[in-house]
N, C-alpha and C positions, 0 to 999 in steps of 0.2 A: 305480606303476602298478599298476591294478586286480587282485584277486586273488580266485579262488570255489572253493571245494571241493564236490564232490557224493560223497555215499557210499551205496551202497544193498547190497543181497544180490541176489544170480543165480544159478539153476540151472546156468549155465554155467562159473561158475568155483570154484575151492576156496577161494576164499578171499571177503571184502567185495570190490564193485568198488570204485576208488577213482578219480575224475578231478577234474584240477585244470586253473583256467584263468588266466593272465595277460593282459591288456587289456580294452578295452572295445569297439572297433571293428577291421574291416580283415578280410584274407583269413584264413580258418581255418588253421591249423597242427597237425597233430599229430604231436608230436614222440614218439617212441617211446622208454626208457629202453635202457642197455647190460643187459646179461646180466640182472645179479643185481639192477637197480636199481627204486629204488620211482617212487612220481609224482611226486616231488619234487626225485629228483636233478640232474636238468637244473638245477633252480635251485642248489643247493648246489655243483654246479661250474661255477657263472656262465655257464653258454651261455644261459639266459633273459637274464642281463645284458647280456650281447653284442649280444643283438637288443632293448634296451631303445630305440633311437634308431625303430625301426620300431614296434616295441607302442606308442610314447608318440604318434607321429606319426599312429595310425590305420590303418596299412599293414597288422597281420596282429593276430590274436589266435591265442596260442599255448596249445594244451592238451597232456597228459601223462596217461598213468596206468602203474600197476604191471605191471613185467617179469612177468607171473605165470608164463608158459609158459617163459620163460628161466630164472627160479627153480628151476623144475622140473626143466629139464635138469641146471641145474648140480648143482644134490644129489648127485645119483647114488644115490638111495636107492627109487626108483620103476624099475617094468620100462619098458623102451622103448617098449612098447604104450601103458602110462599116461601116459607123458610126452609120445608122439605124440597122444594122446586131448586132453589138456589143451591141447597147440598147434591143435589142431582146432579146438575151441570157443573159444579164444582168439581165433581169427580172427573166429569168430561174434559173439562179445563184441564185438570191436571195429564191426562191420557191422551187427548187429542194434541195439544199444546206444548205443555212444561214439557212433556217426555221428548218429544220430536225436538225440541228448542237443545237439550241434555245432550241429545245424540248428536246433533249436528254440532252440540260445541266440543263434543269429544271424538268429534270426525270419524263417529262408526254409528251406522245405519240402524245398528240390531243390538248394541250396546244393554247391559240389563243394571238395572237401577237398585243399590239400597234407599228403602226408604224409613224415614224415622221420624219420629216427634213425642213430646211428653202430654199428658190429659187429654184433652180432645185433638193434640196433635197425635199423641196414640191412635187415637179412634181414626184419624184421617189415613196413617200409615198403613195400619190393620186392613181396612176397608179397602185401600187401594190394593194392596197386594191378594189379596182376594177377590177383587173384581177383576185383577188385569194382572196374573202369573205373568202373561209373557212379558212384561215391561218390567218386573218387578223380580228381582232373587232373594232377598232377606228382608222382613221388616223388624224394627227393634220399637216395641210398642213402651215408652215408661209412665209408670203411674198412671196407666191406661183408664178413661173413662169411656165406656164401650156401649153403654146404651141411653141414647139421647132422645130415649120415648117419652120421658117426663117432661118435654116441651110440646107434646104432641096436646095435653089436653084432651086425652082421650080417644082423639081422631086420628086413628092409622089410617095411611093414606101410602099409593104404590111410589112415587118419587120416595119417601120416608122409607118405605120397604125393603127396596133394591138400593140404598147408599148406607142400610144397617146389619153388617154381618151378622149381628146376636138375634136378627129376625128373620136374613133370608138364607144363613148359611145351613138351619137345619133342613131345610125343604131342596136345597142345591141338588139338582139332576147328574145325575152320572153322564160323564162327557168330556172333552179334550178340557174345556176351563178346569172342572175339578182334579182330572188326572193331570194336569199342568203345576197345580196348588200343589198336589201332594210331594212334588217335587221342589217345594220350596220350604223357607224356615221362617217361622213366626218365635222371636223374643220377647218376653214377656216380662223386664225388669221391674220391681215396685219398692217403694219402702212400705214400711209399716207404722209409721209414726203418724205426727198430727195430719190431718186431713185427705188421708191416703185410705183405702178401698180396695184391699188387696183381693177381696170377692169379686171385684170387675175382672181382675186379671184371670183368676181361675177359670168364672164362666167362660167367657171366651175360649180358652184354655181348651175346657172338657168341651165344646161345642167344636172347635176345629180337632181335637185329636177324634172326637165321633163321626167326623168324615176323614180320619185318617192322614191328616195333615200335620207335618211335623212341628213341635212346638214345644217351650219351655218356660215357666215360671219360674223368674226366682225372685224370691223374698229378700229384700235386706235388712230385715231387723225394723225394731221399734226406733232406733236412733236416726232414722233416715226419715223426711217429711215430704208431702207434696209440695215439691219448691226447688229451685233453680240450685241448693248446694245440691240437693242430692240427683239430678238429671249431668250438671257439670261433673258427678266423679262414673256415673253410668256410660255415658255416652263413649267417652275415649276408651275406655276398658273393653267395651264390643266392637266397635269398631277396630281397634288393633287386632282383635282375634280374628275377627270376620271379614275384613275390606281385604 
């Protein structure tokens, strides 16, 4: 399959921006890595490989980026306020820089993107569609971790609040953004085995449902752990159905 990478400097991130794409044609899919992952993590863990049939058939083009905000949270070296600022700027980078790159690469100025990821990647996927339903038409959040407030040490701040759907969505005002989000779909597949917390998916589902946003939790059962084997089974199924 075709593979291309882009790198540039951006004032929105504390490190250079990196984007990779696999495929030549099809629906664009932005695939977030896990918390500490880089832009090629999904290839090393064979998630791109299991999508090979869809990619080679021209059904999808898969893009991935570095988990810049996730790495910042995990290091535990900076203040919660700094990490929250990076998270909020990371969202802006995705919307203002990555989405336009994808649209240019696909030769469409208004093409809608599918967004997905696992664990904290699921958080980024769901946050992206909630904040930018004009750019994303479907989010697939696999084994999601949707409440990152444990990293705040009890110090809530506005950067974090607006980055976290669990926190700002309940108070989201009526208007164009919410109207458009109600025309989108959020899928929340999750295992119920080791290291999984299906309650995270049900929590965000209830918040979405309370705002009239179409969503569905798919519990896969206790034989599916919070691991790459689970996500390699999930993602081809949902993309084959919805891409």
